[in-house]
C-alpha positions as CSV (number, residue, x, y, z in Angstrom):
1,M,139.0,155.8,175.5
2,N,139.3,152.6,173.5
3,I,137.3,151.6,170.3
4,K,136.1,148.3,172.4
5,T,134.8,150.3,175.3
6,L,132.9,152.6,173.3
7,K,131.3,149.7,171.4
8,E,129.8,148.2,174.7
9,I,128.7,151.5,175.5
10,Y,126.7,151.9,172.1
11,L,125.4,148.3,172.9
12,K,124.2,148.9,176.6
13,E,122.6,152.5,175.8
14,L,120.9,151.6,172.4
15,T,119.5,148.1,173.5
16,Q,115.9,149.7,174.2
17,F,115.9,151.0,170.5
18,Y,117.4,148.9,168.5
19,S,118.5,145.2,167.8
20,R,121.8,144.4,168.4
21,D,122.8,143.9,164.9
22,E,121.5,147.3,164.0
23,I,123.5,148.9,166.8
24,Q,126.6,146.9,165.5
25,S,125.9,148.1,162.0
26,F,125.8,151.6,163.1
27,F,128.6,151.4,165.1
28,Y,130.6,150.4,162.3
29,L,129.4,153.1,159.9
30,L,130.4,155.5,162.1
31,C,133.8,153.9,162.7
32,E,134.2,154.2,159.0
33,T,132.8,157.8,158.8
34,Y,134.8,159.4,161.6
35,L,137.9,156.8,161.9
36,N,138.2,155.7,158.3
37,K,138.6,152.1,159.7
38,T,136.7,149.2,158.8
39,R,135.1,146.4,160.7
40,V,138.2,144.1,160.1
41,E,140.7,146.7,161.2
42,I,138.7,147.4,164.5
43,A,138.5,143.4,165.1
44,L,142.3,143.2,164.6
45,D,142.9,146.3,167.0
46,P,140.0,146.2,169.7
47,N,142.1,148.4,172.2
48,F,142.6,151.3,169.5
49,D,142.4,154.6,171.4
50,I,139.9,157.0,170.2
51,D,141.2,160.7,170.4
52,P,139.1,163.3,172.3
53,D,137.4,165.0,169.1
54,H,136.5,161.8,167.8
55,E,134.8,160.8,170.9
56,V,132.8,164.0,171.1
57,E,131.3,162.9,167.5
58,F,130.6,159.4,168.6
59,K,128.8,160.7,172.0
60,K,126.9,163.2,169.7
61,A,125.7,160.5,167.3
62,L,124.9,158.2,170.1
63,E,122.1,160.6,171.5
64,Q,121.0,161.2,168.2
65,L,120.3,157.6,167.8
66,K,118.5,157.5,171.2
67,L,116.3,159.8,169.3
68,E,116.0,157.7,166.4
69,Y,117.4,159.9,164.1
70,P,118.4,158.2,160.9
71,I,122.0,157.0,160.6
72,Q,122.0,157.9,157.0
73,Y,121.7,161.8,158.1
74,I,124.0,161.5,160.9
75,I,127.0,160.2,158.5
76,G,125.4,162.4,155.9
77,Q,125.5,159.5,153.2
78,T,123.9,156.4,152.0
79,E,124.3,154.0,149.1
80,F,122.2,153.5,146.2
81,M,123.1,151.2,143.3
82,D,126.7,150.9,144.3
83,L,127.2,154.9,144.4
84,E,127.7,157.1,147.4
85,F,125.2,159.9,147.9
86,E,125.1,162.7,150.3
87,V,121.6,163.0,152.1
88,N,120.5,165.1,154.8
89,Q,117.1,166.3,156.5
90,H,116.2,168.3,153.3
91,V,115.9,164.8,151.0
92,L,114.2,161.5,151.3
93,I,116.5,158.6,151.8
94,P,116.6,156.3,149.0
95,R,115.1,152.9,149.1
96,P,115.9,149.7,147.6
97,E,112.6,149.7,145.9
98,T,113.7,152.8,144.2
99,E,116.6,151.1,142.9
100,E,114.3,148.2,141.5
101,L,112.6,151.2,139.6
102,V,115.7,152.4,138.1
103,R,117.0,149.0,137.4
104,W,113.6,148.6,135.1
105,V,113.9,151.8,133.5
106,L,117.4,150.6,132.3
107,S,116.5,147.1,131.2
108,T,113.5,148.6,129.5
109,I,115.3,151.1,127.5
110,G,118.6,149.8,126.9
111,H,122.0,151.6,126.7
112,N,122.6,152.1,123.1
113,K,120.5,155.4,122.2
114,N,120.6,159.1,122.9
115,Y,117.6,159.4,125.3
116,T,116.2,162.6,126.6
117,I,115.0,161.7,130.1
118,L,112.9,163.7,132.8
119,D,113.1,162.9,136.5
120,I,110.3,164.6,138.4
121,G,110.6,164.8,142.3
122,T,114.5,164.0,142.6
123,G,115.2,164.5,146.2
124,S,118.8,163.6,146.5
125,G,119.3,163.3,142.7
126,C,119.7,159.3,143.0
127,I,117.4,158.5,140.1
128,P,118.7,160.9,137.4
129,I,122.3,160.6,138.4
130,V,122.3,156.6,138.3
131,L,120.7,157.1,134.9
132,A,123.3,159.4,133.5
133,K,125.9,157.3,134.9
134,H,124.5,154.2,132.8
135,L,123.4,156.2,129.9
136,P,126.2,159.0,129.2
137,K,125.1,159.9,125.6
138,S,121.6,160.5,127.0
139,T,120.1,164.3,128.0
140,I,118.7,164.0,131.6
141,A,116.9,166.9,133.5
142,T,115.3,166.6,136.8
143,M,112.7,168.8,138.8
144,D,111.8,169.4,142.2
145,I,110.1,172.1,144.4
146,S,112.4,172.1,147.1
147,E,115.6,174.5,146.7
148,S,117.2,172.7,149.4
149,A,117.0,169.4,147.8
150,L,118.0,170.8,144.4
151,E,121.3,171.7,146.1
152,V,122.0,168.3,147.6
153,A,121.1,167.0,144.2
154,S,123.3,169.4,142.3
155,R,126.3,168.6,144.8
156,N,125.7,164.8,144.3
157,A,126.0,165.1,140.4
158,C,129.4,167.1,140.8
159,M,130.8,164.2,143.0
160,H,129.8,161.5,140.2
161,K,130.9,163.8,137.5
162,V,127.7,163.8,135.7
163,T,125.6,166.2,133.8
164,V,122.1,166.6,134.9
165,K,119.7,169.6,134.5
166,F,118.2,171.0,137.4
167,I,114.9,172.8,137.4
168,K,113.1,174.1,140.3
169,K,109.3,174.0,139.6
170,N,106.1,172.8,141.4
171,I,104.9,170.1,139.3
172,L,101.2,170.7,140.3
173,T,101.3,174.3,139.0
174,L,102.4,173.3,135.4
175,D,100.0,173.0,132.5
176,S,102.9,171.5,130.2
177,L,106.4,170.6,129.7
178,N,108.8,172.9,127.7
179,N,110.5,169.5,126.1
180,T,109.6,166.4,124.9
181,Y,111.1,163.2,126.3
182,D,111.5,159.5,125.5
183,V,111.3,158.6,129.3
184,I,109.5,160.3,132.4
185,V,110.0,158.8,135.7
186,S,108.9,159.7,139.1
187,N,108.9,158.8,142.5
188,P,106.3,161.1,144.0
189,P,104.9,161.5,147.3
190,Y,102.5,158.6,147.7
191,V,101.9,157.6,151.4
192,R,98.3,158.7,152.6
193,E,98.2,160.9,155.7
194,S,96.1,157.9,157.2
195,E,98.9,155.6,156.7
196,K,101.2,157.5,158.8
197,N,100.8,155.3,161.9
198,Q,102.4,152.5,159.9
199,M,105.8,154.4,159.2
200,Q,108.8,153.9,161.4
201,T,109.7,156.5,164.0
202,N,112.9,157.6,162.2
203,V,110.6,158.3,158.8
204,L,107.9,159.9,160.9
205,K,109.9,162.5,162.7
206,Y,113.0,163.4,160.4
207,E,112.0,162.5,156.7
208,P,110.8,165.5,154.6
209,D,106.8,165.6,154.7
210,L,106.9,167.2,151.5
211,A,108.4,164.1,149.6
212,L,106.4,161.7,151.3
213,Y,102.8,162.3,152.2
214,V,99.7,163.2,150.1
215,S,96.1,163.7,151.3
216,D,93.5,160.9,151.5
217,Q,91.1,162.9,150.0
218,D,93.1,162.7,146.7
219,P,95.9,160.2,147.0
220,L,96.7,160.2,143.1
221,L,97.0,163.8,142.7
222,F,100.6,163.5,141.8
223,Y,100.5,160.7,139.6
224,R,97.3,162.2,137.7
225,H,99.1,165.5,137.1
226,I,102.2,164.1,136.0
227,A,100.5,161.4,133.9
228,Q,98.4,164.4,132.1
229,L,101.9,166.1,131.6
230,A,103.6,163.2,130.2
231,I,100.7,162.3,127.7
232,N,101.4,165.4,125.8
233,G,105.3,165.6,126.9
234,L,106.5,162.0,125.9
235,K,107.6,161.3,122.4
236,P,105.6,158.6,120.4
237,K,106.3,155.4,121.8
238,G,107.6,157.0,125.0
239,F,107.6,155.6,128.6
240,L,106.0,156.7,131.8
241,F,107.7,155.0,135.0
242,F,106.4,155.6,138.6
243,E,106.9,154.3,142.1
244,I,103.9,153.5,143.6
245,N,101.8,152.8,146.7
246,Q,100.9,149.2,146.4
247,Y,97.4,150.1,147.8
248,L,96.6,152.3,144.9
249,A,97.7,150.1,141.9
250,K,94.3,149.0,140.5
251,D,93.2,152.7,140.6
252,L,96.3,154.0,139.1
253,C,96.2,151.6,136.4
254,L,92.7,152.6,135.6
255,L,93.7,156.4,135.9
256,M,96.5,155.9,133.3
257,T,94.0,154.0,131.2
258,E,91.8,157.0,130.8
259,I,94.3,159.4,130.3
260,G,95.6,157.6,127.2
261,F,98.3,155.2,128.0
262,K,98.8,151.9,126.8
263,N,100.7,148.7,127.5
264,I,100.3,149.3,131.3
265,E,102.4,147.0,133.4
266,L,102.7,146.6,137.1
267,K,105.9,145.1,138.7
268,K,106.2,144.0,142.3
269,D,109.4,145.1,144.7
270,I,111.6,142.4,146.5
271,Y,108.6,142.1,149.3
272,G,105.9,141.1,146.7
273,A,104.1,144.3,146.9
274,D,103.1,146.2,143.8
275,R,105.5,149.1,143.7
276,M,106.1,150.2,140.2
277,I,104.3,150.9,136.9
278,K,105.2,151.3,133.3
279,A,103.3,152.8,130.8
280,V,103.6,153.6,127.0
281,K,102.4,156.6,125.1
282,N,100.7,155.4,121.5
């Protein structure tokens, strides 16, 4: 089978699930992954023949896409702040909003000091690894409850040749942090159970519940616990950064004020939603 025929099959069989642009994007990502061929190379040689082994891979991917399985999990990687990261079903696929959070951290603290930084709920390791790339003099640790997630994050750190300390802990069971930090950053679970019906199928069915959802009865559970740890675990003038649920922004600001943080600032994401919060310890 040649590449042109295969592309036509993808467009025909996936049209009920995705837009034409999405299908083409998926197809070319698979071509880069399986064939090491760019979109331009395929356009220049549309009758390129695919060997049987690669044809099997494309057909398997096609069936997964029909089930709305995330393309990032199919190819086993995604891009975050211009770096490639391994991802699988054990970790949340990094979002553009989280890139905005990391850029806010970097723009706030600058690049010229030796910081101590803790990331909580690391998943793929995208936050601490990017921070380590931009802040090579800093000491960075990260924490997650999932052994499988930490294994993925560790491989990503090795791939990008950065040093990050990985800690397996359930943050909700900790009474204190073992060290003090200049910066604590977290993208904890913040989607309420009642908001599941707003989620896309590929997220709802395949991304890890552990990294996404929190009970409607206590939606600020993770924020409260992390902020209480941070008020003691941060150095004076230290920063706490969160990615947040836009619908909980006001409640979270009030909570952090009650815990003792100052200079609390909300920041909107590129879609205009309250998505990040920064606070300072006195």
